[in-house]
N, C-alpha and C positions, 0 to 999 in steps of 0.2 A: 804524214808522219815524216817523208822521205824531205820534204820540201822546210818542217819546221826544226828537224833533229839537223838539218846541214846549216839553220841559220842558229841556231844552238851552240852547234860547235863551231862554227866559225867565229860567232861573237866571242866565246869563249878564248878562240886561240889567240883573236886580237885583243886579248887584257881586260873584257868589259865585265869579267868576276861573277857576281852571281844572277847580275843582269842580264845573263846571256840564259839560263831558266827560265827569267818571267818573259822576256822575249819569246822563248821556246815553246813556252804555254798560253802566251797570248796568240801565238799565229797559227797553232796546230787548233786552236777553238775557234778562230775569225773562219778559218777555213771549213770544218764541221758544219759551222753553220750556212756558209756560200755554198757549200756540197750539198746539204740536206734541202737547201731551197731551190735550187736546182734540179735536183733529183725528185723532189715528192711535189706534187702537184696542188696539195692542202694549203690553204693561206688562210690567216685569222681575218674574221671580219670584226665588226663594230656591231655587235648584239651581246647579250648579255642575258641569260636564263636560269634562272633560280630552279626551275622545273628539271630542268638540265644532269645539275647536280647532287637534286634530292633522289635519281635515278640510282645515281652512284654510288651518295653519302655512306650508308650503311657499310659498304664495302671499302671505298674506297679511305674513308676517314682510319679505320684502323691500319692502315698498309702505312698511308701517311705520317701516324702518331711513331706507329712501329721504326719508320725508315728513319726519322729525324731520332729518335732513343737511341738509335744504332750507330747514325754517325755523330753522334757527341759520344759515344760510348769507344767507339774505334780509336779515337785521338787521346783517351785517356793515360793511357800507357807512356805514348809519345811525352806528355805534359808532362806526368808525373817521373821518368827517368830523369826527362830536362829540368826537373825541380830536386829531384834527391838526388838523383849522382850529378851526372857532369856531361857539359858540353862534346866532349873527345866519344863519352859514355854512348850520347844520345846518338851520334855520328854514326859510330858503331853500329849499333842497333838499326837504325834507320838506313842503311844499305843492305843489312841481312835480311831487313823487314821488306823490301822493296824485291829482293829474289824470290820468297814466300810467296809475293803477291801475282806474280808473275805466273807462278805455277797455276794458281787458284785463274788466273786470264787465259790462263794456255788450254786449262780443261772444263772449267763449267760455264765459262760466261760466254761464250759460244752458244753453248749447247742450249745454256738456259734459258736463251733471247728467245727461243722455237719451243721450249721443253713447256711454259708455261702458255701458250696458246693453243699447244695438240695438247695436253689434257683439260683445258677447258671446254674444248671442240668432244671429248669421249667421255666427260664427266658421266655422262649417265648413262655408262657400259663400264658399270665395276670390276666386272675380269679383264677387260679390256687393259683400262688403268692402271692394275697388279701388272699388267705384261707390261705394259710399257715402262713404267717404271723399275720395275726388276732388270730388263733390257738397260735404259740409260743409267742406271745406277753400277752398274756390271762394267759397263765402258766406261763410265767418268772416275771410276775407281783403278781401274786397270791402268789411264793416264795419268790418274794424279798419283794414286801409288808409285807406279813407274818412275815419275819425276821425283817425286821426293826422296826415292828412293836412291836414284842414281844421285843427286845434285849431294845426299849426305856424305856418299861414298866419295865424291868429287873435290868438296866443297873446299880443303885448302891450296889446289891445285888451280881450281876456277878461279877462285879469289888473287892469288896471285898471280894468275895469265892476265884476268881482267883489270886488274887495280892493283897490282905491285906488293912487295909485305909488307908495305906498311897497313895493309888491310889484314892481315892475317886472321889477328883478334877477332872482326867483324865476321869469320868463316866460322869460327868455332861459335861464335854467337848465333850464327845462321844454322847449323848442326843440331841445336836445341830443339829450332822450329822448324823444321825439315823432319823430325819423330814427327810430328802432328800435322805434316803441312798437307795432307789426303782429304781431314778433317771438315776442312770449310770448301774443296769444292762439292766433295759428296752430302753437305749440312745442304748448301744452297741449292741441289737438287731436291730434297726432302721438303723444304720454306717453298720453291716452286710446286710442286705437287702438293700443298697443302693450301697456297692462295690461289691455283688453278681449278680446285676444286669449290673454291669459293667460302673459306673459314679462315679469313686473314686476324681474327680474334684470336683463333686457337694460339697461331705464332705471335701476337702477340702478348699474350699471357704467359706462353714456353720461353719467349724472348726475355722477359723480366725477371722469370727464373733464374734464366743462364746467366743473364747480366747480374743480379745478387751475387752468382759463385763467382762468377767476373772479379768482380769491384773485390771481393775478399781477397782473391788471388794476386789482381795489380798492387791493393796498398801491402803486401809483403815485400815489395819494395822499398818502403820508408825503414821497416827492421830489420832486413836480414840481407840484402845486397839485389847484384843483379844476378847473381845463380840462382840463389832460390826463387827472383820473382819468375823466372827463364822454366824452373820446374812448375814451378803455378801454375801456366801458362798452359804448358803440356795437359795437367789435371784437369784445368778447367776448359780445353779443347773435348779431352775423351769424357769430360762429361754432359757439356754440350750435345757432343753427338749423340751419347747415349739418350739425352733428354727427345731431340727432335726423333730418333727410332719411334719412340715409345708413341708421340703423336702421330706419327704416320700410321705407327698400329691401329688405335684408336678412333684411328680415321679411314682406314681401308682394307684393316682386318689383318695384315702383316706383321705376322710377331716379331720382335726384335730380334730375337732367336735366327727369324729365318732368314732379316734384313742384313745381320752380320754376316751370314755366311755367304752373301753376294758379295763381300770386298775382304773377308777374314784371310782366304784364300792366296789373295794376292798381296796381303801383307805379311804372311808369311814367306812367301818365296822371296820378297825383298828383302825381310830380315835376313833369310837365310845366305843369299849372293850378297850382302855387305856386309854380314860376319864373316865370310871366307875371302871377298876380297880385300877385309882390312887386315888380315894374314898374308896377307902381298905386299913384300916391299921392294921394291926398284929402285938402285941408284943411278936415277936420270933425270934428263931435267923436266920440269911441269908440266910442258907441252906434252912430254911423251909418254909420261904419264899419265896424262890426262887424256890422251886419245885411245893408250891400252886399257885403261877404266872403262873409256864408251864402249868399246868393243865387246870388252867383258861382259859387262851388265846387261847391255843391249839384247846381246846376243840370248845371255843365260834368262835373264827374266821374260823376254818373248816368248822363246821355245817354250821355257815351263809353264808358263802361264797357258798356252796358248795347247799343249800336252795334256795339263789338268781340267781344263774347264773346254767343256766341245759347242757348250752354249757359243761362247766366245768367239768361236772358231768360226763357226759357221756364219754368225753375223763379218766379222774381216773379211771371210773370203768372198761372203757374199758383196760385199761393199766394192773389194779390189775387183772380183769381175765385171759390176755394173760401172765403175772407171774405167776399166777398159774399153767396154764396149763403148 
């Protein structure tokens, strides 16, 4: 990241324009391949086996189809905005979307990599699956809701500080995305659970239902413009989360209401802090306002969450003690 980022920034400063982004990506991918080759002892061989494919086909084919559909579907909003609205609007939306993706990467991506194999190993112990799932959802919800709430609160100051005032409209767009910014990280854990238990077909079926609802939401941009489109995205994500919880309930027996309790308390805390923080108006520079809001939100959110959630408090303090050792 440091090497490819430095090359990208260096080329941008020397007038290479958008080519800087291209070479940054090429360098990043090339270094990834090189490092994986060095670190991993596995090497491809000149051997092809139909038998090996058959052993995993029933599972992997469902996951493969779901990933293809999801990959295409995930780009539809960008395509539609670019076609129906304007390149400027698309640029503002893409900038806001990049911050939304960051929340997901910081919360669920790293946990998701180890969650799937963990669930696969304990799939024959239903009670342990429920306990592990509940613990992971609580942790991911705590982090993702906290990040979404914080970024909603500081969006304008943050965008002005990072990108100057010409990107302030992007901050307004991001606020809509931040309202449901926690949904994707939590949903990805639910999908990981279902796949880890060996039911990719359930994910494929529920995914088709969610995407059908999503297409209706996305198509609203054709007729009503960006604001209604953003509201439709919020509704789409909420419906998607409910569908995921229903599939999990049918799979491991943990009711939708029980699952909701794992993250709703953090949502209520974040909403309360954001509401009270929005009433505080400071006549200071963006950086000072950003610093004050950061201290205010972090201290309030963490302390209230740990005060209310005893299990989360035990998990965090246990991990801190092990890190100290």
